[in-house]
C-alpha positions in Angstrom: -37.9 89.7 -66.0 -36.7 88.6 -62.6 -36.9 90.6 -59.4 -33.6 91.6 -57.7 -32.7 93.4 -54.5 -29.5 95.5 -54.4 -28.1 96.3 -51.0 -25.6 99.2 -50.6 -23.0 98.3 -48.0 -20.9 100.4 -45.7 -17.4 100.1 -47.0 -15.7 99.9 -43.6 -17.9 97.3 -41.9 -20.1 95.7 -44.6 -23.4 96.7 -42.9 -26.4 97.4 -45.1 -26.9 101.1 -45.6 -30.0 100.8 -47.8 -31.6 98.6 -50.3 -33.5 99.0 -53.5 -35.5 96.8 -55.9 -34.6 96.2 -59.5 -35.9 94.1 -62.4 -33.6 92.5 -64.9 -33.8 89.8 -67.5 -30.9 87.7 -66.0 -28.3 87.7 -63.3 -25.6 89.1 -65.6 -27.8 92.1 -66.5 -28.6 92.7 -62.8 -24.9 92.8 -62.0 -24.1 95.2 -64.9 -26.9 97.5 -63.8 -25.6 97.5 -60.2 -22.0 98.2 -61.4 -23.2 101.2 -63.4 -25.2 102.6 -60.5 -23.2 105.6 -59.1 -24.9 105.0 -55.7 -23.4 101.6 -55.4 -19.6 101.7 -54.7 -20.0 98.5 -52.6 -23.2 96.4 -53.0 -24.6 92.9 -53.0 -27.1 91.8 -55.6 -29.7 89.2 -54.5 -32.4 87.3 -56.4 -34.6 85.9 -53.7 -32.4 83.9 -51.3 -29.6 83.6 -53.8 -26.7 86.0 -53.7 -25.9 86.8 -57.3 -22.7 88.7 -56.6 -20.9 91.6 -55.1 -19.9 94.9 -56.6 -16.8 96.5 -55.0 
């Protein structure tokens, strides 16, 4: 399992509203989990210093 950080962003200005930790077996699984999170209409998923992707 790898450690990921999901940052919920303000839709109008892109600023971070909050962040949460998540563990997932791979980048694809982390993105799927973020997409299913009802608290994440717009978020970024990071693994360390690597941006995995954006949910919007």
